[in-house]
N, C-alpha and C positions, 0 to 999 in steps of 0.2 A: 412624479407620480405615484402609488404604491407598488412596492415593488410583491408578489406572488409567491409563496414559498417553493413552486416549481418556475420561477422566472430565473431567467439564464442570461449574459452576457455573451452577448454569440456577434463575432468576426464576422462580415458579409465581402468575401473579396468577389469583383464582380464588376468584369469592363462592362458588361452593358447595362446601359441606363435604365431602359425600362424594367428587363429582368432584376435591377436591382429596385427598383421602384417598390416593382409587385412585392419585393422579401422586407423592405422597411414594410408594408401596409401589413403584410402578415404577422411578422412579429410584434408589430406595434401593437395591433390588435391583441394578442396573447399576451400583453405584458413584459415581452422581453426588452433588455438593454442592447441596443442596436448601434454597432461601430461599422466604417464604411471604407473600404480600401477598394479603388479602380485598377490598381495591376498591383503586379508582384513588387513595386522596387516604393508603391505604398507601404505594403505589409512589413515588409524589412525593414523600414525605419521606425514600424513601435518597437516601444520598451515597458511596455505597460501588461508583457503575456502572462503573467501570473492572475490577472483579474479575468481571464477570456477561458468561458467555460465551452463554447463550442465555436469551430468555423466553417463558413458556408463556403467552400472552395469552388471558382469554377476551373473545368478541365480545362477550357484555353484560352489563358490571358495572352495579350499581348505580346509581353516581355518576356514568358515563360510560362510552361505547363507545368499542369500540377504535381505530375509526378516528378519536375526538376525542382518544386518548389516544396513538395508533401515532406522530406528528411527534414528540410532546414525546419517546417512548424513542429514535426514533430520532438524536434530536440529543443525547441525555444520554449513551447507550450505544453510539454507532456502529459499533463493531467489534460487537458481542449479533446475535445473529442471533435475530429474533421470528419465533416460531409462532405462528398465533392458533389460537383452540380455539372449534369453534363447532360449534350443529347444524346440523339440514341447512335449516332455515329460513335459515340465517345462510349461506350457500354463494356465494350471489353477493356478500356484503360479503366475505369471506373471500377473493375474488378480486379485490377494487375495494383489500383489502388490499394483496393481493401488490403491485398496480402503485404502491402505495406504500412501499415498501421491505420488506414483511414477507418474512420468508425460504420461509414452507411456512404450510399450514393441516392440522389435524385435524378430523374428525370426531369429536362428542359420538355415545353413550355411549366413552372413548378404549380405541381400539385397541391393545395395547400393543407386536405387532410394526410399527403405522404409526408411531407415537411413536420406537420403538429407529431405524427404518432414517433416521429426520428426522434426531435427534440424531445420528445417526454419520455422514450428510452433515457437520455441523455441526462435526466432533470433527475431521472430514479435513480441512474447509475451515481450520479453526485449527491443525493440525498440516501444514499446508500452509505458512501465514503464517507461523508460526515456521518452520521451515526457510528460507523465503524471506530474513527477516530475519535468520539466522546467516549465509546464506552471501550476504547484501548487506553483513554486516557485514566478512566477513572477506575482500570483495573490495577495501574501501574501505581496509582495511587493507590489503591488499597494494598497493594502489596508494599509500597515502603512502610506507612506505617504499620502492617501486622508485625506483632510482638513475637516473631519466630523467624528460623531461618529457611529460605526459600533460595532452591537452588534449580537452574537448568542445566544439564547433561547430555550430553550427546552417549552412544554406545560406548566408546572408547574412554569414558568418564572422565573425559574434557570438559572442563568449566565454561560455560557461555553466558550464566546468569548469577549471579552473586547479590543478596540481595543487602538493605540497609541496615537491618537488622543483623544478618550474618556480618557484616564491616565489623560493627560493636561487639560481637561476642570474639568473633577471632581475633580480632587485632588488624586483618588483613584488611587490605582497601581493593576495591575490584579492581582496579591496573596492577595488581600485586598475583592475583590470582586465576583473572579470567584465562582461559586459554593452556592452563595447566590441569595437569590430571590430578582428580579430585582427592582420589584414595593417596595417591604416593603423598601429597600435601598435608591429608586432614587426617590420616587414619595408622598411627603411630604400630598401630600390632599386624603382620601379615597376615595373618588368619582371619583377622575380623576386614583387613583387604579385599582379601581373596571371596568372603564370603558377602561383602557388601556388593563385590562387581558381578558375583553369580547373581544376587539381587537383582543388578539392576538390567542383565539379560534377561530376567524369569519376566521382569515388569513389563521391557519393551516386546514382548512373547505376546504380550495381550492378558497378564495377570496385576491388576493392580493389586499394590499390598500395602496394609498397615501394620506397625508394629516393628518393623526395623529399629534396632538398637544396635550405635556404636557408640565410643568415644574420638571425640575431633581432637585435634592438637593444634591450641591455638599459637597465637605468634611470638607470645612469651613464655612457650614451653608448656604451661597449663594445659590443661585436658579438661572437657566438657562433656560430659553426656549425654548424646540427644535419641529422641526415637521420632520416627519418619512413616508419613504418610507418603505414596509416590504413587504418579499414573504418567503413562505413556503420552506425551504431548506433538504436535507439531508444529516446530520451530523455526522458522524462517526456511520452511519446505522440508525440513529434513526429522526423522521419526527422534527423539529425543526421552530425557527423564524428567518431569517435574516431579522436585522433592522438598518438603517442606516437613522443618524438623524443630519440633518442641525440648526448651533446654531442662530437662529433668533432673 
């Protein structure tokens, strides 16, 4: 059948046949792709976790509880959202499961609207992740093609990113300079190095700057003079400096 943009591949791990059939009816009606497992053992036999977007997990399976199975599922399918399916007596356990990485819980008997609302949030999260991945890939391609030196460094001037053009201009590969101090590796003049380091601190304090200039020392001993535009960015959870340099 035609798969809708919001369709998900959903694994139902449920031992009760009636509940399982009810879930399949709801998921089929909404054009999700459905996979089934009646026990924890059946679930553990799977080897296609990368294709699973969501898991509806019965809190109390005949061979394991969701609390026992959940850590393993999180390891096998870190991108899949797990919804705990539970009776009212399992409510406290479902809350515990949320604390251990479950995305949501639904109460039995399954209410279609509650399930649909949870799956809609999962589909939205998946779409946003895909859009971010596409955006990141486009940005990375743009950076790699840009005819300028692009660097990311932390507050200590340690290099965290070194663009392809920077490699061409300086003669250094990324592997040779990442993790190294930019000022000590590339700026021969001590006063210029001190000035550039001071500029980094000002930018990270919230003052984007253009027109910074210094000479960089290339691998062959030659020097190239660059003019920089800089701005603070969040890089992998750390406040860092993005520096874009034009060879002048």
